[in-house]
C-alpha positions in Angstrom: -142.2 -79.5 -29.7 -142.1 -76.3 -32.1 -139.1 -75.8 -34.8 -138.3 -72.7 -32.7 -137.9 -74.5 -29.6 -136.0 -77.6 -31.2 -133.5 -74.8 -32.7 -132.7 -73.6 -29.2 -132.0 -77.0 -27.8 -129.5 -77.5 -30.8 -127.8 -74.1 -30.4 -127.6 -74.8 -26.2 -126.2 -78.1 -27.0 -123.9 -76.9 -29.7 -122.3 -74.1 -27.0 -121.9 -76.7 -24.2 -120.2 -79.1 -26.4 -117.9 -76.3 -27.7 -117.1 -75.3 -24.4 -116.5 -78.7 -23.3 -114.3 -79.8 -26.4 -112.2 -76.5 -26.0 -111.8 -77.1 -22.1 -110.5 -80.7 -22.8 -108.0 -79.7 -25.7 -104.8 -78.1 -24.2 -103.3 -77.0 -27.7 -105.1 -73.5 -27.5 -103.1 -72.3 -24.4 -99.9 -74.3 -24.9 -96.9 -73.4 -26.7 -95.1 -75.3 -29.1 -93.4 -78.3 -27.6 -95.3 -77.9 -24.0 -97.3 -80.5 -22.5 -100.3 -79.9 -19.8 -99.4 -81.5 -16.4 -102.4 -83.0 -15.1 -101.4 -84.2 -11.5 -99.7 -87.0 -9.8 -100.7 -90.7 -9.2 -99.2 -92.3 -6.0 -99.6 -96.0 -5.6 -98.4 -97.4 -2.2 -96.6 -101.0 -2.7 -97.3 -102.9 0.9 -99.1 -106.1 1.6 -99.2 -105.5 5.3 -100.7 -102.1 5.4 -104.7 -101.9 5.8 -106.5 -99.8 3.0 -107.2 -97.0 5.4 -103.2 -96.6 6.2 -102.4 -96.9 2.8 -105.1 -93.9 2.0 -103.4 -92.0 4.8 -100.1 -92.3 3.4 -101.0 -91.7 -0.3 -103.2 -88.4 0.6 -100.2 -87.0 2.8 -97.5 -87.3 0.0 -99.9 -86.0 -2.6 -100.6 -83.1 -0.4 -96.9 -82.2 -0.3 -95.9 -82.8 -4.0 -95.2 -79.6 -5.9 -96.5 -77.9 -8.2 -100.3 -78.5 -8.1 -102.1 -78.8 -11.6 -104.6 -76.6 -12.8 -108.0 -76.6 -10.9 -110.5 -78.3 -12.6 -114.6 -78.8 -12.2 -116.2 -81.9 -13.3 -113.5 -82.9 -15.5 -113.1 -79.3 -17.2 -110.8 -76.7 -16.6 -112.8 -73.5 -16.9 -110.2 -71.0 -15.8 -107.5 -72.4 -17.7 -110.1 -72.0 -20.8 -110.5 -68.4 -20.0 -106.8 -67.7 -19.8 -106.3 -69.0 -23.2 -109.4 -67.6 -24.5 -108.4 -64.0 -23.3 -106.0 -62.4 -25.4 -102.8 -61.0 -23.9 -103.8 -57.4 -22.5 -101.8 -54.3 -23.2 -101.7 -53.3 -19.7 -101.4 -54.9 -16.4 -104.9 -53.6 -15.3 -108.3 -53.4 -16.7 -111.1 -55.9 -17.3 -108.9 -58.1 -20.1 -105.9 -58.3 -17.6 -108.3 -59.3 -14.7 -109.9 -61.7 -16.5 -106.9 -63.6 -17.9 -104.7 -63.6 -14.8 -107.2 -63.3 -12.0 -110.2 -65.2 -13.0 -107.9 -67.3 -15.5 -105.2 -69.7 -14.5 -101.9 -70.1 -16.2 -101.4 -73.5 -17.7 -99.1 -75.7 -15.3 -97.0 -77.8 -17.9 -94.7 -80.6 -17.4 -91.6 -78.4 -17.6 -92.8 -76.8 -14.2 -92.4 -80.4 -12.5 -89.3 -81.8 -10.9 -90.2 -85.6 -10.5 -86.8 -86.3 -8.6 -87.2 -84.0 -6.1 -91.0 -84.9 -5.6 -89.7 -88.5 -5.3 -87.5 -87.4 -2.5 -90.6 -85.7 -0.8 -92.5 -88.9 -1.1 -89.6 -90.9 0.7 -89.0 -87.8 3.2 -92.8 -88.0 4.2 -92.7 -91.6 4.7 -89.8 -91.5 7.0 -91.3 -88.9 9.2 -94.4 -91.2 9.5 -92.2 -94.1 10.8 -91.2 -95.9 7.6 -87.6 -95.5 7.8 -87.1 -97.9 5.0 -89.1 -96.2 2.4 -88.1 -96.4 -1.5 -89.7 -94.4 -4.3 -89.6 -94.5 -8.0 -91.6 -92.5 -10.9 -92.8 -92.9 -14.4 -94.3 -90.0 -16.8 -97.0 -90.7 -18.8 -97.6 -88.5 -22.0 -100.7 -88.7 -24.3 -102.3 -86.0 -26.2 -100.1 -83.1 -24.9 -101.2 -84.2 -21.4 -98.8 -85.7 -18.6 -99.2 -87.5 -15.3 -96.4 -88.5 -13.1 -96.9 -91.7 -11.5 -95.0 -92.3 -8.3 -94.7 -95.8 -6.6 -93.8 -96.0 -2.9 -92.4 -98.9 -1.3 -92.8 -97.8 2.5 -91.6 -101.0 4.1 -92.4 -101.8 7.8 -93.7 -99.1 9.8 -91.6 -98.5 13.1 -93.3 -98.1 16.4 -92.4 -96.4 19.7 -90.8 -98.7 22.2 -88.7 -97.2 25.5 -89.6 -93.6 26.1 -87.3 -91.8 28.6 -87.2 -88.3 30.0 -83.2 -87.9 30.6 -82.4 -86.5 34.2 -79.7 -83.8 33.7 -79.6 -83.0 37.7 -81.0 -79.4 37.0 -84.4 -77.6 38.0 -85.8 -77.4 34.5 -85.1 -81.0 33.8 -86.7 -82.2 37.1 -89.7 -79.9 35.6 -89.8 -81.7 32.5 -89.9 -85.1 34.0 -92.9 -83.9 36.1 -94.7 -83.6 32.8 -94.0 -87.0 31.5 -97.5 -88.5 32.7 -99.1 -86.2 30.0 -96.8 -87.3 27.3 -97.9 -87.5 23.6 -95.3 -90.2 22.8 -97.1 -93.5 23.6 -95.0 -97.0 23.6 -96.6 -99.4 20.7 -97.8 -96.1 18.6 -96.1 -95.3 15.1 -93.2 -93.3 15.1 -94.6 -89.9 13.7 -92.6 -86.7 13.3 -95.6 -84.5 13.9 -96.2 -86.0 17.0 -92.8 -85.4 18.2 -93.2 -81.8 17.5 -96.2 -81.4 19.3 -94.8 -83.2 22.2 -91.9 -80.2 22.3 -94.9 -77.7 22.0 -96.6 -79.6 25.0 -93.3 -79.5 27.5 -92.9 -75.8 26.6 -96.3 -75.1 27.4 -96.1 -76.9 30.6 -92.8 -75.0 31.4 -94.3 -71.8 30.7 -96.9 -72.4 33.3 -94.1 -72.9 35.7 -92.3 -69.8 35.3 -89.7 -70.7 32.5 -90.6 -67.6 30.2 -87.2 -67.5 28.2 -87.8 -71.4 27.2 -88.2 -72.4 23.5 -89.7 -75.8 22.0 -86.4 -75.8 20.0 -84.4 -76.3 23.3 -85.8 -80.0 23.3 -84.4 -82.5 21.4 -85.7 -86.2 21.0 -83.4 -88.9 20.1 -84.4 -92.0 18.0 -82.7 -95.2 18.1 -83.6 -97.8 15.8 -80.9 -100.0 16.6 -81.6 -101.5 20.1 -83.5 -104.4 18.4 -83.9 -106.6 15.1 -87.8 -105.4 15.2 -89.3 -102.5 13.6 -89.2 -100.5 16.9 -87.4 -97.3 18.0 -86.4 -95.8 21.4 -87.0 -92.4 22.2 -84.9 -90.1 24.6 -86.5 -86.8 25.2 -83.5 -84.3 26.8 -82.5 -80.8 26.8 -80.2 -79.8 24.1 -76.6 -79.3 25.5 -76.4 -75.7 23.9 -79.6 -74.3 25.6 -79.0 -70.8 26.6 -78.7 -70.3 30.4 -81.7 -67.8 30.5 -83.8 -70.4 29.0 -83.2 -72.8 32.1 -84.2 -70.2 34.9 -87.6 -70.0 36.4 -88.7 -66.1 36.6 -91.1 -64.5 39.3 -92.7 -61.3 38.7 -91.0 -58.4 40.7 -92.9 -55.1 39.8 -96.2 -54.5 37.8 -96.0 -51.3 35.9 -98.9 -49.8 33.7 -98.9 -46.9 31.2 -102.7 -46.7 30.2 -101.9 -43.5 27.9 -99.0 -45.0 25.8 -98.4 -43.7 22.3 -96.9 -45.7 19.6 -95.7 -42.4 18.2 -93.7 -41.2 20.7 -92.6 -45.0 21.7 -90.2 -46.3 24.4 -88.1 -43.2 24.9 -90.6 -41.1 26.2 -91.9 -43.6 28.7 -88.4 -44.9 29.6 -88.5 -48.4 29.8 -87.2 -49.6 32.5 -88.6 -46.9 34.1 -88.0 -45.7 38.0 -90.9 -45.8 39.9 -89.6 -44.4 43.3 -91.7 -41.3 42.7 -94.8 -43.1 41.9 -97.5 -44.1 44.5 -98.1 -47.6 44.2 -102.1 -48.7 43.8 -101.9 -52.0 45.9 -99.0 -53.8 44.6 -98.8 -52.0 40.9 -97.6 -48.7 39.8 -99.7 -47.0 37.3 -98.2 -44.0 35.2 -101.2 -41.8 34.6 -100.4 -38.2 35.3 -103.6 -37.1 33.6 -105.7 -39.5 35.7 -107.9 -40.6 32.6 -108.3 -44.0 34.2 -109.6 -45.3 37.9 -106.7 -47.6 38.9 -109.3 -50.2 39.9 -109.9 -51.0 36.1 -106.4 -52.7 35.9 -106.7 -54.4 39.5 -109.4 -56.4 37.8 -108.0 -57.0 34.6 -104.2 -57.8 35.5 -103.7 -61.3 37.2 -99.8 -60.8 38.0 -98.9 -59.7 41.3 -95.4 -58.9 42.8 -93.9 -62.4 43.9 -96.0 -64.5 41.4 -94.3 -67.2 39.5 -94.6 -66.2 35.8 -97.2 -68.6 34.1 -98.6 -68.1 30.4 -102.2 -68.5 31.6 -102.3 -65.3 33.7 -100.1 -63.4 31.1 -102.9 -64.6 28.2 -105.8 -64.1 30.8 -104.3 -60.2 31.5 -104.0 -59.4 28.0 -107.3 -60.7 26.8 -109.1 -58.9 29.5 -107.5 -55.6 28.5 -108.3 -56.0 25.0 -112.1 -56.9 26.2 -112.3 -53.8 27.9 -112.7 -52.1 24.6 -111.2 -48.9 25.4 -107.6 -49.6 24.2 -106.6 -49.9 20.7 -103.3 -51.5 21.1 -102.1 -53.7 24.3 -98.4 -54.6 24.6 -96.7 -56.6 27.1 -93.0 -56.5 28.0 -91.0 -58.5 30.5 -87.7 -56.5 31.7 -85.3 -58.4 33.7 -84.9 -56.1 37.1 -82.8 -59.0 39.2 -80.7 -61.5 37.5 -79.4 -63.0 40.5 -83.0 -63.8 41.6 -84.4 -64.4 38.4 -87.0 -61.3 38.8 -88.4 -59.3 35.9 -90.9 -56.2 35.8 -94.2 -56.7 33.8 -94.9 -53.6 31.8 -98.4 -53.1 30.2 -98.3 -50.5 27.4 -101.7 -49.6 26.6 -102.9 -47.5 23.4 -106.4 -45.9 24.0 -109.0 -45.4 21.4 -110.5 -42.1 20.9 -112.8 -42.1 23.8 -115.6 -40.5 22.0 -117.2 -41.1 18.5 -120.0 -39.7 16.4 -121.7 -41.8 13.6 -124.4 -41.1 11.3 -126.2 -43.6 9.0 -128.7 -43.2 6.4 -130.6 -46.0 4.6 -133.5 -46.1 1.5 -135.6 -48.9 0.5 -138.6 -49.7 -1.7 -141.2 -52.5 -2.3 -143.6 -53.5 -4.8 -146.6 -51.8 -3.3 -145.1 -48.6 -4.2 -144.1 -47.8 -0.8 -140.5 -45.8 -0.2 -138.8 -45.7 3.0 -135.9 -44.0 4.5 -134.3 -43.8 7.9 -131.5 -41.8 9.5 -129.6 -43.0 12.7 -127.1 -40.9 15.0 -124.9 -42.8 17.1 -122.7 -41.3 20.0 -120.2 -43.8 22.0 -118.1 -42.9 24.8 -115.6 -45.4 25.7 -114.5 -44.4 29.3 -117.9 -42.4 30.5 -116.8 -42.5 34.3 -113.1 -43.1 33.9 -113.7 -47.0 34.6 -114.0 -48.2 30.9 -117.7 -47.8 30.8 -119.0 -47.8 27.6 -122.2 -45.3 27.2 -124.1 -45.5 23.9 -126.7 -43.0 22.7 -128.7 -43.4 19.5 -131.4 -41.1 18.0 -133.1 -42.3 14.9 -136.0 -41.5 12.5 -137.7 -42.8 9.6 -140.6 -43.2 7.5 -142.4 -45.4 4.8 -144.7 -43.5 2.6 -146.5 -44.5 -1.1 -145.2 -42.7 -3.8 -146.0 -42.9 -7.5 -148.9 -43.0 -9.8 -150.7 -45.7 -7.9 -150.6 -43.5 -4.9 -153.7 -44.4 -2.5 -155.3 -41.4 -0.6 -156.0 -44.0 2.2 -152.4 -45.0 2.3 -151.4 -45.9 5.8 -148.1 -44.1 5.8 -145.6 -44.8 8.9 -143.4 -42.4 10.7 -140.8 -43.4 13.4 -138.7 -41.3 15.8 -136.8 -42.4 18.9 -133.9 -43.0 21.1 -132.1 -45.2 23.2 -129.4 -45.0 25.8 -127.0 -48.0 27.1 -124.5 -48.1 29.7 -122.4 -51.0 29.9 -120.0 -51.4 32.9 -116.8 -53.9 32.8 -117.7 -55.7 36.0 -120.4 -57.1 37.6 -122.4 -54.6 39.9 -124.4 -56.6 42.7 -124.8 -57.0 46.4 -122.6 -60.3 46.0 -119.2 -60.9 45.0 -118.6 -62.3 41.8 -115.6 -64.0 40.9 -114.5 -64.6 36.9 -111.3 -66.4 35.8 -112.5 -66.2 32.0 -110.4 -64.2 29.6 -113.7 -62.4 28.7 -114.7 -59.2 31.0 -118.3 -59.6 32.4 -120.4 -56.5 32.1 -123.3 -55.1 33.9 -125.7 -53.3 31.4 -128.5 -50.6 31.8 -131.0 -49.6 28.9 -133.4 -47.0 28.4 -135.4 -46.6 25.0 -138.4 -44.7 23.6 -140.0 -44.8 20.2 -142.8 -42.9 18.8 -144.6 -44.4 15.6 -147.6 -43.2 13.5 -149.5 -44.9 11.1 -151.5 -42.3 9.3 -155.3 -43.1 9.1 -154.8 -45.8 11.9 -153.1 -45.0 14.9 -150.2 -43.8 17.0 -148.0 -45.8 19.4 -145.8 -44.7 22.4 -143.1 -47.5 23.3 -141.1 -47.3 26.3 -138.5 -50.0 27.1 -135.8 -50.4 29.8 -133.6 -53.2 31.3 -131.0 -54.1 33.7 -128.7 -57.3 33.6 -125.5 -58.9 33.2 -123.4 -60.2 30.2 -120.5 -62.9 30.7 -118.6 -65.6 29.0 -117.3 -68.8 30.6 -115.2 -69.2 27.6 -114.9 -68.6 23.8 -117.4 -71.2 23.3 -120.0 -70.1 26.2 -121.9 -67.1 26.8 -124.5 -66.2 29.3 -126.8 -63.0 29.3 -129.2 -62.5 32.3 -131.6 -59.5 32.2 -132.7 -59.3 35.7 -135.6 -57.1 34.7 -136.7 -56.3 31.2 -139.7 -53.9 30.9 -141.7 -52.8 28.0 -144.6 -50.3 28.0 -146.8 -49.6 24.8 -149.2 -46.7 25.2 -151.6 -46.0 22.1 -152.9 -42.8 21.2 -155.2 -41.6 18.1 -156.5 -44.9 17.4 -159.1 -44.0 14.3 -162.7 -44.9 13.9 -161.3 -46.4 10.8 -159.0 -48.6 12.6 -161.7 -49.8 15.3 -164.0 -50.9 12.8 -161.8 -53.2 11.1 -160.6 -54.7 14.3 -163.7 -55.6 15.3 -163.8 -58.2 12.6 -160.0 -59.0 13.2 -159.5 -59.2 17.2 -155.9 -59.8 16.6 -155.4 -56.2 15.1 -157.1 -54.9 18.4 -154.2 -56.3 20.2 -151.9 -54.3 18.5 -153.3 -51.0 19.8 -154.0 -52.3 23.5 -152.0 -50.9 26.4 -149.4 -53.3 27.3 -146.8 -53.5 30.5 -144.6 -56.1 30.0 -141.8 -56.9 32.8 -139.8 -59.9 33.9 -136.4 -61.7 33.6 -135.0 -63.0 30.6 -132.0 -65.4 30.0 -130.3 -66.8 27.1 -127.3 -69.3 26.8 -125.2 -69.5 23.5 -122.8 -72.6 23.0 -120.8 -72.3 19.5 -117.6 -74.3 18.1 -117.9 -72.4 14.7 -114.6 -70.8 15.4 -112.5 -74.1 15.8 -110.8 -75.6 12.8 -112.8 -78.7 12.5 -114.9 -80.3 9.9 -117.9 -80.3 12.1 -119.2 -77.3 14.1 -122.2 -76.3 16.0 -124.2 -73.5 17.4 -126.9 -73.2 19.8 -128.9 -70.4 21.3 -131.5 -71.0 23.8 -133.4 -68.1 25.3 -136.1 -68.0 28.0 -138.7 -65.1 28.6 -140.8 -65.0 31.6 -143.2 -62.0 32.2 -145.3 -61.1 35.1 -144.8 -64.3 37.1 -144.3 -63.4 40.3 -146.9 -60.5 40.1 -149.4 -63.0 39.0 -148.6 -65.5 41.5 -149.2 -63.0 44.3 -152.3 -61.3 42.8 -153.8 -64.3 42.3 -154.7 -63.1 38.6 -156.9 -65.2 36.3 -158.1 -63.7 33.1 -160.0 -66.6 31.9 -162.3 -65.6 34.8 -162.4 -62.0 34.1 -160.1 -61.3 37.1 -157.5 -59.5 35.2 -155.0 -57.3 37.5 -153.7 -54.1 36.6 -150.3 -52.1 37.5 -150.8 -48.2 36.9 -154.1 -48.8 35.3 -152.6 -51.1 32.6 -153.1 -55.0 32.7 -149.8 -56.7 33.0 -148.6 -59.5 30.7 -148.1 -63.0 31.9 -146.5 -65.2 30.1 -143.5 -68.1 29.1 -141.4 -68.1 26.3 -138.7 -70.4 25.2 -136.6 -70.3 21.8 -133.9 -72.6 20.6 -131.8 -72.2 17.8 -129.6 -74.8 16.5 -127.0 -74.7 13.6 -124.7 -77.4 12.2 -121.9 -76.9 9.7 -119.9 -79.3 7.9 -116.9 -78.6 5.7 -116.8 -80.3 2.4 -113.1 -80.3 0.9 -111.4 -77.2 1.6 -113.9 -74.3 0.9 -117.6 -75.9 0.6 -120.0 -76.2 3.4 -123.1 -78.0 4.2 -125.2 -75.5 6.7 -128.3 -76.6 8.5 -130.2 -74.6 11.2 -133.5 -75.8 13.2 -135.4 -73.4 15.2 -138.1 -74.4 17.6 -140.2 -72.0 19.9 -143.3 -71.8 22.4 -144.7 -68.8 23.8 -147.6 -69.6 26.4 -149.9 -67.3 27.6 -151.4 -67.7 31.3 -152.7 -66.1 34.5 -153.2 -62.6 33.9 -153.1 -63.0 29.7 -155.3 -64.6 27.3 -152.8 -63.8 24.5 -149.0 -63.5 24.1 -148.2 -59.5 23.3 -147.8 -58.9 19.6 -144.4 -57.7 20.1 -143.2 -61.0 21.9 -144.7 -63.5 19.5 -142.9 -65.2 16.5 -142.5 -64.3 13.1 -141.5 -66.3 10.0 -140.4 -65.5 6.3 -138.2 -63.3 4.8 -134.4 -63.2 3.6 -133.0 -64.8 7.0 -136.0 -67.3 7.3 -138.2 -69.1 4.7 -136.8 -67.3 1.9 -139.9 -68.3 -0.9 -142.3 -66.2 1.3 -141.8 -62.4 2.2 -141.4 -61.4 5.8 -143.9 -62.0 8.3 -146.5 -63.0 5.7 -146.7 -66.7 6.4 -149.2 -68.4 8.8 -150.2 -68.9 11.4 -150.9 -72.4 10.4 -153.2 -72.8 7.2 -154.6 -69.2 7.7 -154.6 -67.1 4.3 -153.1 -63.6 5.3 -153.9 -62.4 1.9 -157.7 -62.7 2.7 -157.4 -59.8 4.8 -158.1 -56.3 3.2 -154.9 -55.0 1.8 -155.1 -51.6 3.4 -154.7 -53.6 6.7 -152.5 -56.2 5.9 -150.3 -56.8 9.1 -147.5 -58.8 10.0 -148.7 -62.3 10.8 -147.6 -63.8 14.5 -147.7 -67.0 16.2 -147.3 -68.5 19.5 -145.4 -71.4 18.1 -142.6 -71.9 15.5 -140.6 -74.6 13.8 -138.6 -74.0 11.0 -135.6 -75.8 9.4 -133.1 -74.6 6.8 -130.6 -76.4 5.0 -127.9 -75.0 2.3 -125.0 -76.3 0.5 -122.5 -73.5 -0.1 -119.9 -73.8 -2.7 -117.2 -71.7 -3.6 -116.8 -70.6 -7.2 -113.9 -68.3 -7.1 -112.3 -66.5 -4.3 -114.9 -64.2 -3.0 -117.8 -65.5 -5.5 -119.8 -68.3 -3.8 -123.2 -70.4 -4.8 -125.6 -71.8 -3.0 -128.6 -74.2 -3.2 -131.1 -74.5 -0.3 -134.2 -75.5 1.3 -136.4 -73.9 4.0 -139.4 -75.5 5.5 -141.6 -74.4 8.5 -144.7 -72.2 9.8 -145.9 -70.5 12.9 -149.2 -71.5 15.1 -151.6 -70.0 17.8 -151.6 -71.6 21.0 -155.5 -70.7 21.3 -158.4 -70.5 18.9 -158.7 -67.2 17.1 -162.0 -66.5 15.3 -160.6 -64.1 13.1 -157.4 -66.2 12.2 -159.0 -69.6 11.2 -156.8 -72.7 10.9 -154.3 -70.7 12.8 -154.3 -72.9 15.9 -151.8 -75.9 16.4 -153.3 -79.1 15.8 -152.7 -82.7 14.8 -152.8 -81.8 11.2 -149.8 -79.1 11.9 -147.2 -81.5 9.7 -149.6 -80.9 6.6 -149.4 -76.9 7.4 -145.6 -76.9 7.0 -144.4 -74.4 4.5 -141.6 -75.4 2.0 -139.6 -73.2 -0.3 -136.2 -73.7 -2.2 -133.9 -71.8 -4.4 -130.4 -70.8 -5.6 -128.2 -68.1 -4.2 -125.1 -66.1 -4.9 -122.9 -64.8 -2.2 -120.0 -62.3 -2.5 -117.9 -62.7 0.6 -115.2 -59.9 1.1 -114.8 -61.1 4.5 -115.6 -57.8 6.2 -119.0 -57.7 3.9 -121.0 -60.3 2.6 -123.6 -59.2 -0.2 -126.2 -61.9 -0.6 -128.7 -62.5 -3.3 -131.1 -65.4 -2.9 -134.0 -66.2 -5.6 -136.7 -68.6 -4.0 -139.7 -70.1 -5.1 -142.7 -72.0 -2.9 -142.9 -75.6 -3.1 -145.6 -76.2 -0.4 -148.2 -73.3 0.0 -150.1 -74.2 3.8 -152.9 -71.8 3.0 -153.8 -73.5 -0.2 -156.4 -75.9 0.0 -155.5 -79.5 1.8 -154.6 -81.9 -0.7 -153.5 -79.0 -3.2 -150.7 -77.5 -1.3 -147.6 -78.8 -3.0 -146.9 -76.5 -5.9 -144.8 -78.5 -8.3 -147.3 -78.9 -10.8 -148.1 -75.2 -11.0 -144.3 -74.4 -11.7 -144.3 -72.3 -15.1 -141.2 -70.3 -15.7 -142.5 -69.2 -19.1 -145.3 -67.6 -17.3 -144.6 -63.9 -16.4 -147.8 -63.8 -14.1 -146.0 -66.9 -12.2 -142.7 -65.5 -12.1 -144.3 -62.2 -10.6 -145.9 -64.2 -8.3 -143.8 -67.1 -7.0 -140.1 -65.9 -7.5 -138.9 -64.1 -4.6 -135.6 -62.3 -4.9 -133.9 -61.7 -1.5 -131.3 -59.2 -1.2 -129.4 -59.0 2.1 -126.2 -58.7 4.0 -124.6 -61.3 5.9 -125.1 -65.3 5.6 -129.0 -66.1 6.5 -127.4 -68.2 9.5 
């Protein structure tokens, strides 16, 4: 090793050592006489408790002790060090203030701690968990201006639930409470737990809300505990209604009238709409009254969205269901619900729905720009129009016009450059109900939708070809619940019509038949279906996401026509051979929370597209692609595969996206929170794509028994700026295994050379993207 290299190591070691020592020494950020509080230690003294029971009690007590000590990382306190290193700023703004008080952390000193208050918290928490005879003491240990408070808790015996009764108080509501006893969370023989008692009160309240007791509250329930009935560590529980429960809370209410204000304004408020209102002059639609003098909405909207009808006993499920469906229409900015007593003798109230519409129409313009290492510069402009109430039935009509280009600029500009120009548009109509010859009933809180789509794109690659792409679809989108979603496109049509294919392109396509398929006339039609299941919105440690997609093209047409492309019996529709294939794709994701803010995330994608009947190949637009910022990040987008084929063997002028019929991809990453919105990640990606059939121009592309040796592997690190509404992601990756290198020499560990400028240029791939990769 050279002297310069040794000096660098010594310098780096010195910097790290200084940082470590300064982080460990509290003297620089403490005032005279102050002692840094490093946390609490809790010892549980009980010979009859299991290790797990002790750990649970200890963790619960520690979570409730206050204050928390300064945060640490690997035994260091970098935020505390930053606080001490930055001088007191002169103003309450600027970089110094942000570093000291936002990034840095003020020291928590022993004087901030009230040990006796925490001792009482430890006893109180233990009692709430059934340790009625708990005792606690504490000692403070101080060393080198650091202090730790040690709490010793002697919980004693834990009391178990014994006799559980639901008191009958000779009233309708007490009878209804007794009916819920079978589902009680209070179980004989289980430990007394105050949290379970609170949950039981909530359970009773939820059940009563389903039975018409709108004004009831969990606080109206009292659970009396008696530990004197026996000499053993047991407690009897009596669930009853409080004596001071308001009379209104005891009454079961029914719906009188349903009144809707679909054009309610928060500015004018209640006075302008006179709530309660007189509906004698309003013509009822079925059994509801809609106050809409300007006829902005069809009344059928509310008949489908609202589940309350006159005479119904109030229940919370229909209450929430109605509100969710009104919000799900996407037409209203605010949805408010009020119940106003209309007949106190018969316990009836009117249900009012106060709906504030969004602006029906909106127009949005987007402009983007990009550049790449091949000196191509691109830009696009998108114009979006949205109408949220197109036929007065909360239908959403969307129209988009767009245009863009990618052209080569700069000193290396090639006269033969294949610049790309695109222009197109599409329209979508989304109807908030199922339009079908059969009746579709949905009790979901989510509005089912019927969707129509039409689109067109003109694409020109100078020196090569021009394509006209037409698309259209008709189908349905519906959700069973928050976790399950279905989308069925009864008919999904794509038509590709090539024009102006140059002799230059034809000449190279003769050598690479896969390029010829890009400019073949295509007619793709058939149904597609996707199913999504997710638990990622739930507050659980382990959550999952799954999406499965099936795409069947030309199935019935091929069956009835007897098409067989392998025997040169290819059928045509409107003069164009129709595509016949079956495609399935599965996307599995797993998320595991680590601590409060860190996470392990993994994804597996497996897909197969199989041509048959009227087709020898799957259409290029329906094949699989791999690589890029949301895939295998160590390889540029669509430059990997198929199989062991080397895409860089193609002439650079005709370097096209690589596609395959089989896809297998696995991603895993550890996401760590560094500071509030700043997160870091370490990741590994692996996978590839393959062809179903041999392709002479793509040697090594067919799936074979050697597929495992053709798996590409990449790894890297990343930074994510998570601002909740926007996530900016920077991932730096490098290939670890390159499938198109010679067999036996595909692992790249021995080729890694961070000191080589050429190696860094070819192997360090920086991915800049919006959002997480999965």
